[in-house]
C-alpha positions, 0 to 999 in steps of 0.5 A: 162660649158654650151653651148651658147644658143639662140632662137630656140635651145632645150635640157637639157641646155635650161631646166637648163637655164629656171629653173635658170631664173624662180628661179630668177623671169625672166621666168614665163612660163612652163619649156619646154627645148625649147628656145622660145620668152618667154625665150629670153625675160627673158634672155634679162631682166636678162642681163639688170638687171646685167649690161650685153649686152642685146643680148638675147643670153646666152653666158659664161658671162651670164651663169656665172652670172646666176650660181653666183646668183642661186649658181648652186642649180637647183634641188628642193626637194619636202617638201610640201604636194601636195593638191587638191580638196577633200583633208583633214587634218592639211596641208589643215588647214595650207593652209586655215589659210595662204590664209585667212591672205592673204585675198584670203580665206573667209570661215571657217578654217575647214581642208577640201579642198572644192570648196571655198578653190579651188577658193581661191587657183586659185585666189592666183595663178592668182594674183601671176603669177602661173598657176591657176590650183587650185592644191597646188604644191611646187611652190604655197606653196613656194609663199604662205609661202614667202608672209605669212612670209613677213606679219609676218616679217613686223608685227615684225619689230622694231618701231624705225628703224635706221635713216641711213637705210630704208627697201626694199622688194625684188620683182620678177626679183630683183638682188643685182646689180639692187637694189644697182643701184636704191638706189645709193649704191653698192652690197658690201654695201648691203651685209654688211648691211644685213649680206649676204654671197651670191648674192641670193635673195628671193621674199618677202625678206626684205633688209636694204638699205642706206637712200640716200634721194637724190636718189629718188625725192618725187612724189606727183602725187599719184595713187588712188587704191581700194582694191579687194579680194586677195590683200595684201600690198606686191602684191599691192607694186609689181604691182605698183613698190613700197614697202610695207613700202612706201604704209604704210607711205603714208596711215598712216597704222599701220598694214598689214591688208586690207579691201575689198573696202579700198582706198589706195594712191599709189606713182607714180613712172613714170620716163619717158614719155609714148605714147598710143597704140591701140592693133590690130589683131596679136599684142603680147606684145613681138612685141609691146615691140620690135616696141617701143624699150622697154621690155615686163616687162616694158609694163606689169608693166606700165599697171598693166597687170595680163596676156600677153593676149591682146584684139583687141582695148585695149589701152596700155601705152607704156613707151618711153625713148626719145621724139617722136610723132607717125604716122600711115602709109597711102596708098602711104607712103614710109619711104623716104616721111615720113622722108622728111615731118618730117625733119628726115632721113630714117636711123633714122626712121628705127633705132627708129622703129627697122625696118630691111627693107623699107617695110611699111604696111597701118595702121602701127604705126611709131615713129617719132623724135619730 
């Protein structure tokens, strides 16, 4: 039985928590044993995905869900060779072959870990939420093999899939509960369709899902995307919150091979309105998410961000779950005067903006009920 954990705590239990969240795709930072903001965001994201109260505190129901989904397998055994610059041999050849198939490596398959290979590894790590060290460790091998295996799985799929089911590729952060809710089905039904004996999923895993045509409306507002070096159908699908099959269907693709510069139509899955926000000094994704009552993951997904680093003046699209307008605080403003001008209440303004006090700052952005 693990102790309850919350922001600011440290210790081995926090390391175990971070390991479990990382394995499930909810934590991408370094395992430190310190419960910081990144850990809290991961906990909240996990709680939301499994239907628990989103408190950010790891209580016993949260531990129980984490243990069920990871099956208590915390320790990982190193089975892949650690490769870095100047390494040679069959393992390097295997690495180059897989990176070439994934469009990250364009050089010769020569079994030599040269500068071109190192740069390809760094690009791969950067595009897949790994630390871009250029060193191929267990984590990097796991993601490479998952994506490479996914290419082969897609290539070997039957050309005549069942009319009653479709395919869904598991993304970072997915759970059976979240997928079941998305496709208007149940966890038990998904496990039955896929012969699953546990709730554990792997990134890139192909799942059969019920073909409930009423669960998703056809969206004709497609996004145009130009393929760049390192892109794969899987990485593009994950970036735009869609599936490999859906991109192939929309673009009439018969294989998973992409060309640099190729133009793809990507289905737009916008399900809620957005507002624009201009980044100012001191902003963080966590602070912006809290201000607009959304999540860091939602902002990253909406803006196709590749890192959490923000630039002053950067314009972000912020998903919102209820109609409102924005207001920039000016000198002399108070919550009372703003509420009166917009026919609302101080309490409503504080609730909508997650304010704990009545103090305002000049230039502060407030959400106002529309």
